[in-house]
N, C-alpha and C positions, 0 to 999 in steps of 0.2 A: 504494500500500500504506500503510495507516494504522498507527497505533501498536498498536491492538488485534490486527490481523492479524500484525504482527511478533512480538508477545508470544505469540500462539497457535503460530506456527511455532517460536519458541524453546522454548516449553513442550513441544511435541511432540518436538523434537530432544533435549532433556534427558531426557525420560521414556523415549525410545527408547534413549538411551545407558545409562540405568540398567538397563533391562530386558535389554539385550544384555551389558553388562559385569558386572552384579550377580552372576549365578550363578558366574562365574569368580572374582570377588573373594572371594565367600563360601567357595568351595572352597579357595582359596589361604589364606585366613584360618584355616579349620579344620585344614588340613594343617600349617600353621605352628604352630598352637597344640598340636597333637598331638606334633609333633617337639620343640617347646620343653619340653613336659611330660616327654617321654621323656628329653631331655637333662638336665633338672633332677633327675629321679628316679635316673638312672644315673650322672650326673656325667661323661658322655662329651661332650666339647666339640670334636668333629671338624667342621671346616667343610664337608666334602663331605656330611655327614649332613643338613645343612640344605638344600642346593641340589638334590641328585640326586632325592630323593623328591618335592620340590615340582615339579621340571621334569617328571618322569614323570607325576605325577598331573595336572598342568595340561595336558600333551599329550593324555592320555586324556580329560580333561574337554572339551577343545576338540573332539576327534573326536566325542564323544557329543553335545555341545551345538551343533555347527556347523549342523545343519539348522534348529534353532530360531533361531539367530542370523541366518542368511541369510534366513529367512522374515520376521523382524522388520525387517531392513534393507530388504528388497524392498518390504514394505508401507509403510515410512516413505518410501522413494523414490517409490512410486506416489502416496502422499498429497501429497508435495511437488510432483510433476509435475502432478497434477490441480489443485492449488491455484494453481500458477503459470500453467497454461493458462487458468484461469478469471479471471485478473486482467484488468481493462480496460487497453487500450493507452494 
């Protein structure tokens, strides 16, 4: 395995990581921003107000996005297996 192949594998792994985790991170960011705005407008500084809605929304987002995430991970794994099978001994 030469340096170019290693960089291709690393690039593919990082890109797959971004595609799989990106939607969840953006949803968490959006919910956190909405909660922070609500807290700033109402001056309610309850700690559970920040965690409970985020946990619920993230759980629902994971349920909705799980098929997409699994498909991306399976495709990545198949690409890696095909790549490693094709390597010379």
